[in-house]
C-alpha positions as a LaTeX table, in Angstrom:
\begin{tabular}{lrrr}
\hline
Residue & $x$ (\AA) & $y$ (\AA) & $z$ (\AA) \\
\hline
Unk1 & 8.73 & $-15.72$ & $-1.99$ \\
Unk2 & 6.89 & $-16.33$ & 1.26 \\
Unk3 & 3.20 & $-15.43$ & 1.40 \\
Unk4 & 2.29 & $-13.30$ & 4.40 \\
Unk5 & $-1.15$ & $-12.10$ & 5.48 \\
Unk6 & $-1.39$ & $-8.50$ & 6.71 \\
Unk7 & $-4.47$ & $-7.06$ & 8.40 \\
Unk8 & $-4.49$ & $-3.32$ & 9.10 \\
Unk9 & $-6.66$ & $-0.58$ & 10.52 \\
Unk10 & $-6.38$ & 3.05 & 11.53 \\
Unk11 & $-8.40$ & 5.12 & 13.98 \\
Unk12 & $-8.67$ & 8.79 & 14.80 \\
Unk13 & $-10.62$ & 10.63 & 17.48 \\
Unk14 & $-11.58$ & 13.73 & 15.57 \\
Unk15 & $-10.23$ & 14.21 & 12.09 \\
Unk16 & $-7.64$ & 15.57 & 12.70 \\
Unk17 & $-7.07$ & 14.43 & 16.24 \\
Unk18 & $-5.23$ & 11.79 & 18.25 \\
Unk19 & $-4.84$ & 8.67 & 16.14 \\
Unk20 & $-3.63$ & 5.11 & 16.19 \\
Unk21 & $-2.94$ & 2.24 & 13.87 \\
Unk22 & $-2.86$ & $-1.52$ & 14.26 \\
Unk23 & $-1.51$ & $-4.34$ & 12.12 \\
Unk24 & $-1.44$ & $-8.11$ & 12.33 \\
Unk25 & 1.11 & $-10.11$ & 10.36 \\
Unk26 & 0.62 & $-13.84$ & 9.91 \\
Unk27 & 2.97 & $-16.37$ & 8.39 \\
Unk28 & 3.09 & $-20.12$ & 8.79 \\
Unk29 & 0.96 & $-20.14$ & 11.93 \\
Unk30 & 2.89 & $-17.31$ & 13.60 \\
Unk31 & 1.08 & $-14.07$ & 14.40 \\
Unk32 & 2.67 & $-10.71$ & 15.23 \\
Unk33 & 0.74 & $-7.63$ & 16.34 \\
Unk34 & 2.06 & $-4.11$ & 15.75 \\
Unk35 & 0.62 & $-0.75$ & 16.73 \\
Unk36 & 1.45 & 2.91 & 17.19 \\
Unk37 & $-0.06$ & 6.35 & 17.11 \\
Unk38 & 0.32 & 10.10 & 16.80 \\
Unk39 & $-1.04$ & 12.98 & 18.85 \\
Unk40 & $-2.41$ & 14.93 & 15.87 \\
Unk41 & $-3.20$ & 13.11 & 12.65 \\
Unk42 & $-6.03$ & 11.98 & 10.37 \\
Unk43 & $-7.77$ & 8.66 & 9.91 \\
Unk44 & $-6.37$ & 8.24 & 6.39 \\
Unk45 & $-2.82$ & 8.86 & 7.63 \\
Unk46 & $-3.29$ & 6.15 & 10.26 \\
Unk47 & $-4.72$ & 3.72 & 7.67 \\
Unk48 & $-1.66$ & 4.30 & 5.48 \\
Unk49 & 0.76 & 4.07 & 8.40 \\
Unk50 & $-0.67$ & 0.70 & 9.44 \\
Unk51 & 0.09 & $-0.74$ & 5.99 \\
Unk52 & 3.54 & 0.89 & 5.83 \\
Unk53 & 4.58 & $-0.38$ & 9.26 \\
Unk54 & 3.26 & $-3.86$ & 8.52 \\
Unk55 & 5.30 & $-4.02$ & 5.31 \\
Unk56 & 8.38 & $-2.51$ & 7.00 \\
Unk57 & 8.29 & $-5.31$ & 9.58 \\
Unk58 & 8.96 & $-7.92$ & 6.88 \\
Unk59 & 12.59 & $-9.03$ & 6.75 \\
Unk60 & 12.57 & $-10.05$ & 3.06 \\
Unk61 & 10.48 & $-9.49$ & $-0.06$ \\
Unk62 & 7.15 & $-11.30$ & 0.29 \\
Unk63 & 3.83 & $-11.91$ & $-1.39$ \\
Unk64 & 1.50 & $-9.96$ & 0.89 \\
Unk65 & $-2.23$ & $-10.51$ & 1.13 \\
Unk66 & $-3.37$ & $-7.17$ & 2.56 \\
Unk67 & $-6.76$ & $-6.91$ & 4.28 \\
Unk68 & $-7.97$ & $-3.38$ & 5.01 \\
Unk69 & $-11.31$ & $-1.70$ & 5.63 \\
Unk70 & $-9.98$ & 1.49 & 4.02 \\
Unk71 & $-11.38$ & 2.08 & 0.54 \\
Unk72 & $-8.90$ & 4.98 & 0.33 \\
Unk73 & $-5.94$ & 2.60 & 0.64 \\
Unk74 & $-7.36$ & $-0.37$ & $-1.26$ \\
Unk75 & $-8.74$ & 1.62 & $-4.20$ \\
Unk76 & $-5.67$ & 3.86 & $-4.52$ \\
Unk77 & $-3.42$ & 0.79 & $-4.74$ \\
Unk78 & $-5.63$ & $-1.60$ & $-6.72$ \\
Unk79 & $-6.99$ & 0.96 & $-9.20$ \\
Unk80 & $-3.61$ & 2.62 & $-9.71$ \\
Unk81 & $-4.72$ & 6.00 & $-8.39$ \\
Unk82 & $-1.65$ & 6.45 & $-6.18$ \\
Unk83 & 0.73 & 5.70 & $-9.05$ \\
Unk84 & $-1.15$ & 8.25 & $-11.17$ \\
Unk85 & $-0.94$ & 10.87 & $-8.43$ \\
Unk86 & 2.79 & 10.25 & $-8.17$ \\
Unk87 & 3.29 & 10.54 & $-11.95$ \\
Unk88 & 1.41 & 13.86 & $-11.94$ \\
Unk89 & 3.52 & 15.25 & $-9.09$ \\
Unk90 & 0.95 & 14.38 & $-6.40$ \\
Unk91 & $-1.93$ & 15.97 & $-8.26$ \\
Unk92 & $-5.20$ & 14.08 & $-8.69$ \\
Unk93 & $-7.02$ & 13.78 & $-12.02$ \\
Unk94 & $-9.37$ & 16.61 & $-10.98$ \\
Unk95 & $-6.25$ & 18.84 & $-10.56$ \\
Unk96 & $-6.59$ & 18.99 & $-6.77$ \\
Unk97 & $-3.58$ & 18.05 & $-4.62$ \\
Unk98 & $-3.30$ & 14.42 & $-3.54$ \\
Unk99 & $-3.27$ & 14.15 & 0.23 \\
Unk100 & $-0.55$ & 12.40 & 2.22 \\
Unk101 & 2.08 & 12.28 & $-0.56$ \\
Unk102 & 4.83 & 11.56 & 1.99 \\
Unk103 & 3.11 & 8.36 & 3.10 \\
Unk104 & 2.06 & 7.34 & $-0.41$ \\
Unk105 & 5.67 & 7.76 & $-1.58$ \\
Unk106 & 6.84 & 5.39 & 1.15 \\
Unk107 & 4.05 & 2.89 & 0.52 \\
Unk108 & 4.64 & 2.79 & $-3.23$ \\
Unk109 & 8.35 & 2.09 & $-2.62$ \\
Unk110 & 7.42 & $-0.79$ & $-0.30$ \\
Unk111 & 5.02 & $-2.10$ & $-2.96$ \\
Unk112 & 7.99 & $-2.35$ & $-5.33$ \\
Unk113 & 9.77 & $-4.56$ & $-2.81$ \\
Unk114 & 6.76 & $-6.73$ & $-1.95$ \\
Unk115 & 3.99 & $-8.07$ & $-4.17$ \\
Unk116 & 0.90 & $-6.69$ & $-2.45$ \\
Unk117 & $-2.60$ & $-7.95$ & $-3.24$ \\
Unk118 & $-5.36$ & $-5.90$ & $-1.62$ \\
Unk119 & $-8.61$ & $-7.17$ & $-0.17$ \\
Unk120 & $-11.25$ & $-4.80$ & 1.16 \\
Unk121 & $-13.12$ & $-5.94$ & 4.27 \\
Unk122 & $-16.14$ & $-4.28$ & 5.83 \\
Unk123 & $-15.07$ & $-2.39$ & 8.93 \\
Unk124 & $-16.64$ & $-3.11$ & 12.33 \\
Unk125 & $-18.20$ & $-6.29$ & 10.97 \\
Unk126 & $-17.53$ & $-9.93$ & 11.75 \\
Unk127 & $-13.87$ & $-10.04$ & 10.66 \\
Unk128 & $-12.06$ & $-11.00$ & 13.86 \\
Unk129 & $-8.63$ & $-9.81$ & 12.70 \\
Unk130 & $-9.88$ & $-6.48$ & 11.36 \\
Unk131 & $-11.69$ & $-5.95$ & 14.66 \\
Unk132 & $-8.49$ & $-6.74$ & 16.57 \\
Unk133 & $-6.57$ & $-4.19$ & 14.45 \\
Unk134 & $-9.28$ & $-1.64$ & 15.29 \\
Unk135 & $-8.86$ & $-2.41$ & 19.02 \\
Unk136 & $-5.10$ & $-1.89$ & 18.73 \\
Unk137 & $-5.55$ & 1.38 & 16.82 \\
Unk138 & $-8.15$ & 2.80 & 19.22 \\
Unk139 & $-6.01$ & 1.85 & 22.24 \\
Unk140 & $-3.04$ & 3.70 & 20.72 \\
Unk141 & $-5.14$ & 6.80 & 19.96 \\
Unk142 & $-6.37$ & 6.89 & 23.57 \\
Unk143 & $-2.79$ & 7.21 & 24.83 \\
Unk144 & $-2.91$ & 10.84 & 23.61 \\
Unk145 & $-6.04$ & 11.88 & 25.52 \\
Unk146 & $-5.53$ & 14.17 & 28.50 \\
Unk147 & $-6.88$ & 12.47 & 31.61 \\
\hline
\end{tabular}
């Protein structure tokens, strides 16, 4: 399998509010930027959507090195929380409902197709690619502001 690097970020102005997501895919020296947004969403939904859309853009199963500044995404995947929520019918261990089950369902299916290894990066720090994903996400969220 090919090894692809995926950087992602989500942004939201207000929570909920207008949001955007950005992703950068890199393989063999080739870089592809993706982005999108929604008029009314949450930051966590945009973080998840960035990963989902990055994985959906792959044309074949890949080893994916995922870099995200979202502890929500990284911890839920790496620590198995999302799989546990799914097994319990989208209920967390404290018996409260898991948020965003529609997106988690999609992401977990994509993680069966691809081998995803998560790496947490500090947001708004010196990671050039994470900062670029943030720029893409913020630009998308701004498309929904009334001028």
